N, C-alpha and C positions, 0 to 999 in steps of 0.2 A: 504494500500500500504506500502511496505517495503521501508524505507528511508536509503540509503547507502551512505557513503562518497566516492566520486570519487577517492580519493587517495587510499583508501582501495581496490577498484576495480583494480586499476593499479598494486598494489603490488600483489594481488591474481593472476591476469593474468600472470604477470612475473614469479611468483612462479610455476604456473601450467606449463608453457612452460619449465622451468628449471627441474621440476619433470619428465616430459615426456622425455626430453633429457637424464637425468640421468638414467632413466629406460632403454632407448634404448641402452645406453652405457653398462649397466649391462648385457643386453641380448647379445649384441655383444661380450662382454668379456667372457660370458659363452660359446658361440659358438666357439670362438677361443680356449678356454680351452679344450673343447671337441675334437676339431681337434688336439690340441697338445697332448692330452692323447692318442688318436688313433695312431698318428704318433710315439709317444714315446714308446708305448708298442708293436708296430709292430715288429714281429720277436723275441719277448722276451720269447716266450714259456709260457706266462701267460695262465693259464687255462681259457677256454671260459666262465666258470661259474663265475670266479672272475671278468673278464672283463665285463660280462653282469651285474653283481651286481653294479659295479662302474658306468657303463653307465646308468643304471636305476636310480641310486641315483642322478647322474648329471642331468638327464632328469627331474626328479621330481623337483629339484631346479629351473631349467629353466622354467618348467611349472608354478611354483608358482610365479615367477617374471612376466611371461606372464599373468597369471590370475590377479595379482595385477594391471598390466597395464590396463587390461580390466575394472576393478573396477574404476580406475582413469578416464577412459572415461565416465563411468556412473556419476561419481562425477562432471566432467566437464559439462556434459549435464544438470545436476541439477543446477549447478551454472549459466548456460546460461538462464535457465527458471527463476530462482530467479531474475537475472538481468533484464530480459524482463518484469517482473512483478513488478519492482521497479521504483523509480524515475530516475534510471540510464539507462532506456530502450534505449534511443537514443545514448548512449555513446558507442564508439567502442574502446575497450581496446586492440585491436590487437591480441587477443587470437584467436585460431582457431574457426571458426564459422561453421555453417552447414546450409542446406536449411531451410528457415524460417518455412516451414511446420512441421518440426520435433520439433521445440522448441517453438511454439506459445502457447502450453499448456503443462501441466506437464505430460500428459498421454503418448504421443509418441507411442500409441498403433498401429498405422499404419506402423511403421518402426521397424523391428525386432532388429536392432542394438541398439535402444534406448527404447525398450519396457519397460524396468524396471525403467524409469524415473518417479518417483512418489514423490511428495512433501507433501503428506498427513501425 
């Protein structure tokens, strides 16, 4: 059994919440920027190819932030599994939970959203 300090769990849970909030703010900022660009170049005579290249680049950046957020979800799922297999199993750190069936084992195979949870 893994033995973890409750104080470390509290800090990790708070940092996880902060990281998700920061990522969501970054996503929101990117959406706002895209809207501003579209409004700003409206009627400018910018060549459609130039605008498309810019929008594609912005979309790729947004997509990478979104993909990183997805990986953070997988990391959070792994942390829940680790906690539930440790001495801190009964402790509620206030971080987002999920149905017990998803995180009682490290496999998560029955649930597509967390199928990649693997602690081996």
